[in-house]
TITORDO-395152 format. One line per field, with one value per residue (C-alpha): z, y, x; residue number from 1; residue in three letters; chain. Coordinates in steps of 0.05 Angstrom, whole numbers, plus 32768, in hexadecimal, padded with zeros to 4 digits. Layout:
N
pz Z,...
py Y,...
px X,...
resi NUM,...
resn ala,...
chain A,...
This chain:
176
pz 8000,7FEE,801C,7FF0,7FFE,8039,8080,8084,8044,805E,809F,8078,808D,805D,8041,803F,8072,80BC,80B5,8072,8052,806E,8051,8067,807E,80C5,80D9,80F5,813B,8133,811D,815B,8189,816B,8173,81BC,81C9,81AA,81D3,8213,8206,81FA,8236,8269,825B,829A,82C5,82A8,82B9,8300,8309,82EA,8319,8355,8349,8331,82F0,8311,82EF,82AB,82C4,82D6,828B,827E,8258,8259,8260,8272,827F,824A,8256,821A,820F,81E1,819F,819A,81E1,8205,823C,8257,8239,825F,824B,8257,821C,820C,8201,81EC,8210,81E6,8215,8241,820D,81FE,81BA,81AF,8171,815C,814A,8168,816C,8121,811A,80D9,80F6,8121,816C,818C,81B6,8176,815B,819F,819F,8157,816D,81AE,81B5,81FF,822C,826F,827C,82BA,82BD,82FA,8328,830B,82E4,82B3,8275,8230,81E9,81B3,8173,8138,811B,80D2,80A6,80AA,80F6,80FB,80D2,8102,813F,8122,8119,8162,8177,8153,816E,81B5,81AC,8172,8179,8158,8117,811C,8123,80E3,80BD,80D3,80AF,8071,8097,80AB,80F6,810D,813D,8172,81A3,81E6,81FE,8248,8251,829B,82D9,82D8
py 8000,8044,8080,80A7,80AF,80C8,80B6,8088,8064,805C,803F,8010,8033,803D,8080,8097,809C,808F,804D,802D,7FFA,7FB4,7F87,7F45,7F31,7F20,7ED7,7EB6,7EB9,7F04,7F13,7EED,7F13,7F56,7F44,7F31,7F71,7F9C,7F79,7F80,7FCA,7FD4,7FAD,7FBB,8005,8022,7FEB,7FF9,8043,8031,8001,8033,806A,803C,8028,806C,8049,8014,7FDE,7FF5,7FF7,7FAD,7FA0,7FD6,8000,804B,8059,8094,80A4,80D3,80FA,811E,8143,811C,8142,8133,812A,815A,8125,8111,80D2,80AF,8075,8056,8060,804B,8084,808E,80C3,80FE,812D,814D,813A,80F6,80D5,80AD,8086,8082,8039,8021,7FDB,7FDA,7FE7,8003,8049,807B,8075,80A2,80C6,80DC,80FC,811C,813A,8152,8178,8192,8188,819A,815D,8143,810B,80E5,80C8,80AA,80C7,810D,8130,8168,8188,817C,8196,8161,8170,8141,8136,8147,810B,8111,8116,80E0,80B0,80B9,80B2,8074,8051,8060,8045,8003,7FFE,8005,7FDE,7FAD,7F99,7FDB,7FBF,7F8A,7FC1,7FE2,7FA1,7F99,7FD6,8002,8044,8070,8079,80C2,80CF,8104,8128,813A,8179,818C,81D1,81D4,81B0,8195
px 8000,801C,8021,7FF2,7FA8,7F81,7F96,7F59,7F6E,7FB5,7F98,7F6C,7F2C,7EF2,7EDE,7E96,7E5E,7E65,7E43,7E57,7E28,7E27,7E5C,7E3E,7DF9,7DEA,7DEB,7DAE,7DCE,7DDD,7D96,7D7B,7DAA,7D94,7D4B,7D56,7D7D,7D46,7D11,7D39,7D44,7CFA,7CE1,7D17,7D24,7D04,7D22,7D67,7D60,7D4B,7D87,7DB7,7DA0,7D9F,7DE7,7E00,7E15,7E3F,7E16,7E30,7E78,7E72,7E72,7EA6,7E73,7E6C,7E21,7DF6,7DAE,7D93,7D53,7D35,7CF4,7CC5,7CBE,7C73,7C5C,7C8B,7C93,7CD6,7CF4,7D2C,7D58,7D9C,7DCB,7E12,7E43,7E8A,7EB3,7ECC,7EF0,7EBA,7E86,7E66,7E5C,7E1C,7E08,7DBF,7DC6,7D84,7DA0,7DA3,7D59,7D3B,7D2F,7D53,7D44,7D10,7D45,7D68,7D28,7D1C,7D62,7D59,7D1B,7D3A,7D85,7D87,7D82,7D98,7DC9,7DDD,7E23,7E45,7E10,7E17,7DDF,7DEB,7DCD,7DE9,7DE0,7DDE,7E05,7E00,7E44,7E51,7E61,7EAD,7EAE,7E78,7EA3,7EDD,7EB0,7E8F,7ED2,7EE1,7E9C,7EA7,7EEE,7ED5,7E94,7E99,7E4F,7E3D,7E58,7E21,7DED,7E08,7E02,7DBA,7DA0,7DAA,7DA3,7DDD,7DE2,7DE4,7E1D,7E13,7E3F,7E1F,7E42,7E38,7E18,7E0A,7DF2,7DB0
resi 1,2,3,4,5,6,7,8,9,10,11,12,13,14,15,16,17,18,19,20,21,22,23,24,25,26,27,28,29,30,31,32,33,34,35,36,37,38,39,40,41,42,43,44,45,46,47,48,49,50,51,52,53,54,55,56,57,58,59,60,61,62,63,64,65,66,67,68,69,70,71,72,73,74,75,76,77,78,79,80,81,82,83,84,85,86,87,88,89,90,91,92,93,94,95,96,97,98,99,100,101,102,103,104,105,106,107,108,109,110,111,112,113,114,115,116,117,118,119,120,121,122,123,124,125,126,127,128,129,130,131,132,133,134,135,136,137,138,139,140,141,142,143,144,145,146,147,148,149,150,151,152,153,154,155,156,157,158,159,160,161,162,163,164,165,166,167,168,169,170,171,172,173,174,175,176
resn unk,unk,unk,unk,unk,unk,unk,unk,unk,unk,unk,unk,unk,unk,unk,unk,unk,unk,unk,unk,unk,unk,unk,unk,unk,unk,unk,unk,unk,unk,unk,unk,unk,unk,unk,unk,unk,unk,unk,unk,unk,unk,unk,unk,unk,unk,unk,unk,unk,unk,unk,unk,unk,unk,unk,unk,unk,unk,unk,unk,unk,unk,unk,unk,unk,unk,unk,unk,unk,unk,unk,unk,unk,unk,unk,unk,unk,unk,unk,unk,unk,unk,unk,unk,unk,unk,unk,unk,unk,unk,unk,unk,unk,unk,unk,unk,unk,unk,unk,unk,unk,unk,unk,unk,unk,unk,unk,unk,unk,unk,unk,unk,unk,unk,unk,unk,unk,unk,unk,unk,unk,unk,unk,unk,unk,unk,unk,unk,unk,unk,unk,unk,unk,unk,unk,unk,unk,unk,unk,unk,unk,unk,unk,unk,unk,unk,unk,unk,unk,unk,unk,unk,unk,unk,unk,unk,unk,unk,unk,unk,unk,unk,unk,unk,unk,unk,unk,unk,unk,unk,unk,unk,unk,unk,unk,unk
chain A,A,A,A,A,A,A,A,A,A,A,A,A,A,A,A,A,A,A,A,A,A,A,A,A,A,A,A,A,A,A,A,A,A,A,A,A,A,A,A,A,A,A,A,A,A,A,A,A,A,A,A,A,A,A,A,A,A,A,A,A,A,A,A,A,A,A,A,A,A,A,A,A,A,A,A,A,A,A,A,A,A,A,A,A,A,A,A,A,A,A,A,A,A,A,A,A,A,A,A,A,A,A,A,A,A,A,A,A,A,A,A,A,A,A,A,A,A,A,A,A,A,A,A,A,A,A,A,A,A,A,A,A,A,A,A,A,A,A,A,A,A,A,A,A,A,A,A,A,A,A,A,A,A,A,A,A,A,A,A,A,A,A,A,A,A,A,A,A,A,A,A,A,A,A,A
């Protein structure tokens, strides 16, 4: 390989969108696992928030996972919506991927943040307000590679759908 080309090409990384098209279909086992993960997320969401709060996030650290509680305002109802979400540290900010377990549509929290980018997060027993910023494609591509490097299961999510996953940065803006 020559030294010419973009840094990504020299590193063997693909060009293009943050979530390139699937290169191989999911196996039967992978499809089953995704289905179970989606069902668990749907049915155990409020319980997960309760456990996360009760343990100040220690339950996520048992699995060496960085997780937060995200509370958004529903874009249609105006009601608070709260869930546990995986994040990837980015200095003082947090990167989140709207993967929705590889589902066919973006998650509700993404739509809520698109309508009102100010939200509240809880991390390690601390609550504060954040502003969500969707990353432009070039930054999203870099962030996506980091996400997959840290959490390889996100690659399975990408292969489960044709949509591009929005990548957002949650930037702290105050206590809250």
